[in-house]
C-alpha positions in Angstrom: 4.1 -60.1 -120.0 3.4 -56.7 -121.4 5.6 -53.8 -120.6 2.6 -51.9 -119.3 1.9 -54.6 -116.7 5.5 -54.7 -115.5 5.6 -51.0 -115.1 2.4 -51.0 -113.2 3.7 -53.6 -110.7 6.9 -51.7 -110.2 5.0 -48.5 -109.5 2.7 -50.4 -107.2 5.6 -51.9 -105.2 7.3 -48.6 -105.0 4.1 -47.0 -103.7 3.8 -49.7 -101.0 7.4 -49.2 -99.9 6.8 -45.5 -99.9 3.7 -45.9 -97.8 5.5 -48.2 -95.4 8.3 -45.8 -94.9 5.9 -43.0 -94.4 4.0 -45.0 -91.8 7.3 -45.7 -90.0 8.3 -42.0 -90.1 4.9 -40.9 -88.8 4.9 -43.5 -86.0 8.4 -42.3 -85.0 7.3 -38.7 -85.0 4.2 -39.5 -83.0 6.3 -41.5 -80.5 8.8 -38.7 -80.2 6.1 -36.1 -79.7 4.4 -38.3 -77.1 7.7 -38.6 -75.2 8.3 -34.9 -75.4 4.7 -34.2 -74.2 5.2 -36.6 -71.3 8.5 -35.0 -70.3 7.0 -31.5 -70.5 4.0 -32.6 -68.5 6.2 -34.0 -65.8 8.3 -30.8 -65.7 5.1 -28.8 -65.4 3.9 -31.0 -62.6 7.1 -30.6 -60.7 7.0 -26.9 -61.2 3.5 -26.6 -59.8 3.9 -28.9 -56.9 7.0 -27.2 -55.4 5.4 -23.8 -54.7 2.3 -25.5 -53.3 4.5 -27.6 -51.0 6.4 -24.5 -49.7 3.1 -22.7 -49.3 1.6 -25.5 -47.2 4.7 -25.5 -45.0 4.5 -21.8 -44.6 0.9 -22.0 -43.5 1.7 -24.7 -40.9 4.5 -22.6 -39.5 2.3 -19.5 -39.3 -0.4 -21.5 -37.5 2.1 -22.9 -35.0 3.4 -19.4 -34.3 -0.1 -18.0 -33.8 -0.8 -20.8 -31.3 2.5 -20.1 -29.4 1.8 -16.3 -29.3 -1.7 -17.0 -27.9 -0.3 -19.3 -25.2 2.3 -16.7 -24.2 -0.4 -14.0 -24.1 -2.7 -16.1 -21.9 0.3 -16.9 -19.6 1.1 -13.2 -19.3 -2.5 -12.4 -18.4 -2.7 -15.1 -15.8 0.7 -14.2 -14.3 0.4 -10.4 -14.2 -2.9 -8.9 -15.1 -5.2 -11.0 -12.8 -3.1 -10.4 -9.7 -2.9 -6.7 -10.6 -6.7 -6.5 -11.0 -7.2 -8.3 -7.7 -4.8 -5.9 -6.0 -6.6 -2.9 -7.4 -10.0 -4.3 -6.2 -8.5 -4.9 -2.8 -7.1 -1.4 -2.8 -10.5 0.0 -3.7 -12.1 -1.8 -0.7 -9.4 -0.5 1.6 -9.9 3.0 0.3 -13.6 2.8 1.4 -12.6 2.1 5.0 -9.5 4.4 5.1 -9.6 7.0 7.9 -12.8 5.4 9.2 -11.2 3.8 12.2 -9.2 5.6 14.8 -7.7 5.2 18.3 -9.5 7.7 20.5 -7.0 10.1 22.2 -8.9 10.3 25.5 -7.0 9.6 28.7 -10.2 8.4 30.4 -10.4 5.5 27.9 -7.0 5.2 26.1 -4.2 5.0 28.6 -1.7 2.6 30.2 -2.5 1.3 33.7 0.9 0.7 35.3 -0.6 -0.9 38.4 -2.1 -3.9 36.6 0.1 -3.8 33.5 -2.8 -3.3 31.2 -3.4 -1.1 28.2 -6.8 0.4 27.8 -7.7 1.3 24.2 -10.8 2.9 22.8 -11.6 2.5 19.1 -13.9 4.7 17.1 -15.5 3.4 13.9 -16.8 6.2 11.6 -19.1 6.1 8.6 -18.6 2.5 7.7 -20.7 -0.6 8.6 -20.3 -4.3 9.2 -20.8 -4.9 5.5 -17.3 -3.5 4.9 -15.2 -4.4 7.9 -15.3 -7.5 10.1 -12.9 -6.3 12.7 -9.4 -4.9 13.1 -5.9 -5.4 14.5 -4.6 -3.5 17.5 -0.8 -3.2 17.4 0.8 -2.2 20.7 4.3 -0.8 20.1 6.8 -0.9 22.8 10.1 -2.7 23.4 8.4 -5.8 21.9 5.4 -5.1 19.7 2.2 -7.2 19.9 -0.8 -7.4 17.6 -4.3 -8.4 18.8 -7.0 -9.5 16.3 -10.5 -8.3 17.2 -13.3 -10.0 15.3 -17.0 -9.5 16.2 -18.4 -12.1 18.6 -15.1 -14.0 19.1 -12.5 -14.2 21.8 -8.8 -13.4 21.7 -6.2 -14.4 24.4 -5.0 -11.4 26.3 -7.8 -9.0 25.5 -11.2 -8.3 27.0 -14.0 -5.8 26.7 -13.8 -2.8 29.1 -16.5 -4.4 31.2 -14.5 -7.6 31.5 -16.4 -9.6 28.9 -14.3 -12.2 27.0 -16.6 -12.1 23.9 -15.3 -9.2 21.8 -17.6 -6.6 20.1 -16.7 -4.5 17.1 -18.1 -1.0 17.2 -21.0 -0.3 14.8 -21.2 2.7 12.5 -20.3 5.9 14.4 -19.7 4.0 17.6 -16.8 3.3 20.1 -15.7 0.3 22.1 -13.0 0.1 24.8 -10.7 -2.9 25.2 -8.4 -4.0 28.0 -5.1 -5.6 26.8 -3.2 -7.5 29.5 0.4 -8.5 29.7 1.8 -5.2 28.6 4.8 -4.8 30.9 5.8 -1.2 29.9 4.0 1.8 28.6 3.7 1.5 24.8 5.2 4.1 22.5 2.3 3.9 20.1 -1.0 2.2 19.3 -1.9 1.3 15.7 -5.2 0.0 14.3 -5.5 -1.9 11.0 -8.9 -2.7 9.4 -9.9 -6.3 8.7 -12.3 -6.6 5.7 -15.3 -9.0 5.6 -13.4 -11.4 3.5 -10.5 -11.6 6.0 -8.0 -9.4 4.2 -6.2 -6.6 6.1 -5.5 -3.1 4.8 -2.9 -0.6 5.6 -2.9 1.1 9.0 -5.9 3.3 9.3 -5.0 5.1 12.5 -2.0 5.6 14.8 -1.8 7.2 18.3 1.9 8.1 18.9 1.5 9.4 22.5 0.3 7.2 25.3 -0.5 8.6 28.7 -0.6 6.8 32.1 -4.1 6.3 33.5 -5.0 8.7 36.2 
């Protein structure tokens, strides 16, 4: 064999070995880089997911808090505001009839009949009609107070119209009616009248007569 051929084979073998080693080194480098890339990718994923997870939890908590605040607000409105508004509306109705009813201070019609133990009471209704009031309460104050409810076209035990009729009448606008209240054993110290609205609610006392005379 010629020296040139031997030298060529040697160089060729060395070249193959060199290429083989280079391939191994390249593959190792690629593998190493791939592993690093995967590790970095995993780290980045974990870094991104954590804030998103916390943000999602924060949004859920905020939503729950808003719902709770809304429920509390509605409860407060139901418990306090609505009754307050109703009271104000009721008060406005009562203001319209305030001072529109009075016990007439006239001995001929408002007096105590000691002979028959009856109290005669005349009631005057002013500038207010049946669309506002449905009747009234007459409170007779003495040793034991009694209240008598007078509603139009009804009857009440112990009270009659002045003419003896059992069916009670409520005075109209700017009118008077007189009532006989039986069973009053002593002269009352005062007579008080309280309006009854058309829906059945009662207002504060509208009129009081503090001096009662005996009938003549």
